[in-house]
Each structure stands twice: as C-alpha cells, then as structure tokens.
C-alpha positions in Angstrom: 4.5 22.7 7.6 5.7 19.1 8.7 8.4 20.3 10.9 8.6 18.2 14.0 7.1 14.7 12.0 9.1 11.8 11.4 7.9 8.7 9.7 10.3 5.6 10.1 10.9 2.8 8.1 9.2 0.1 10.7 6.0 3.0 10.6 5.7 2.9 7.0 5.6 -0.8 6.8 3.0 -1.5 9.6 1.1 1.2 8.4 0.9 -0.5 4.7 0.3 -3.7 6.6 -2.2 -2.7 8.2 -3.9 -1.0 5.1 -4.1 -4.3 3.4 -5.6 -6.0 6.6 -8.5 -3.1 6.6 -9.0 -3.9 2.7 -9.9 -7.5 3.9 -12.1 -6.8 6.9 -14.0 -3.6 5.1 -14.2 -5.9 1.6 -16.1 -8.8 3.5 -18.6 -6.1 4.7 -20.8 -6.4 2.3 -21.0 -8.5 -1.1 -19.9 -7.4 -4.4 -23.2 -7.3 -5.6 -24.4 -5.0 -2.4 -27.1 -4.9 0.2 -29.4 -7.9 -0.1 -32.3 -6.9 -2.5 -35.5 -5.8 -0.8 -38.9 -5.9 -1.7 -40.8 -2.7 -1.9 -44.2 -3.8 -2.7 -44.1 -2.6 -6.2 -42.1 -4.2 -9.5 -41.4 -0.4 -10.3 -40.0 0.1 -6.8 -38.2 -3.2 -6.6 -36.1 -2.1 -9.8 -35.2 0.6 -8.5 -34.0 -0.5 -5.2 -32.2 -3.4 -7.2 -30.2 -0.4 -9.2 -29.2 1.6 -6.0 -27.9 -1.1 -4.3 -26.3 -2.3 -6.8 -25.0 0.6 -7.2 -23.8 0.8 -3.2 -21.8 -2.3 -3.8 -20.1 -0.7 -6.7 -19.0 1.7 -4.7 -18.3 -0.4 -1.9 -15.9 -2.5 -4.0 -14.4 0.4 -5.6 -13.2 1.3 -2.2 -12.1 -1.6 -0.9 -10.1 -1.5 -4.4 -8.4 2.0 -3.7 -7.8 0.9 0.3 -5.5 -2.0 -0.9 -4.2 0.3 -4.3 -2.9 2.5 -0.9 -1.5 -0.4 1.3 0.3 -1.5 -2.3 1.6 2.5 -2.7 2.8 2.1 1.4 4.2 -1.1 0.6 6.3 0.5 -2.5 7.6 3.6 -0.4 8.9 1.5 2.2 10.9 -0.7 -0.5 12.3 2.2 -2.2 13.1 3.9 0.9 14.8 0.5 1.7 16.9 0.1 -0.6 17.7 3.6 -0.7 19.1 3.5 2.7 21.2 0.4 1.6 22.4 1.7 -1.1 23.4 5.2 1.3 24.5 2.3 3.9 27.0 0.3 1.4 28.1 3.7 0.1 29.1 5.5 3.0 31.0 2.2 4.2 32.9 1.9 1.0 34.0 5.6 1.6 34.9 5.4 5.3 36.9 1.5 4.8 37.5 1.7 1.3 39.8 -1.7 1.5 36.7 -3.5 3.0 33.7 -2.6 0.9 32.5 -5.8 -0.7 30.6 -4.1 -4.0 32.2 -6.5 -6.7 34.2 -3.9 -7.9 37.6 -3.1 -7.6 38.8 0.2 -5.6 40.7 2.7 -7.5 44.1 2.3 -6.2 44.2 -1.8 -6.9 42.9 -1.4 -10.5 45.4 -2.8 -12.9 
C-alpha cells in the first residue's frame, strides 16, 4: 500500500514545524469567541446569532488545538526516530569496531 513512499527525517521535522507555524497563523484568523457579533434587529435573533457565532469560535479554537497537537505528534515521531537512529548507529559502530566504542561500558574481552 505504501510502496515507494519514503519520508526522511528532515521531512518529518519540516512537517512538524510547518504544522506548528500554520496552527499559529490559523489561530490568528479569528478570535476565540468567534466572529464579531451582528445586529439582526431583534434580541431573539441577536441571541441566536451570538450563540451560533460563539460555537463557530469554539470550533475554530478546537481545530487550532488539533493542528497544534498534530505538530507535537510529528515532533515526537521525529525525536523517536532520531533517537532510534542514534542507538542503531552506536550499536553498529560498537559491533564493527569493538575497541573504539565509547558507550561507557567495558567490552567483554576487557572485563576483569
């Protein structure tokens, strides 16, 4: 299903930054309380419009939080992949050159 699709570490980090940037931009489009109130000519209409516009503001705030949450998840994924890559590199280096590993543990042939 995902054959031929490859995401690089830099792509993942770029996506996280872009999501965070766009969340900030999207947040600034509208106040958290929703669009500016309107006058419909009657308190009943004004009250209904005020409620509806407040709900639009709430949805806007929730969508902003979702975008920010996705940015955080992308950043966490990047950090986890980076950490795993660092651990694999350390392990491969230790296996390839057992005497030069700097992991802080004694190699088996030097253990006393």
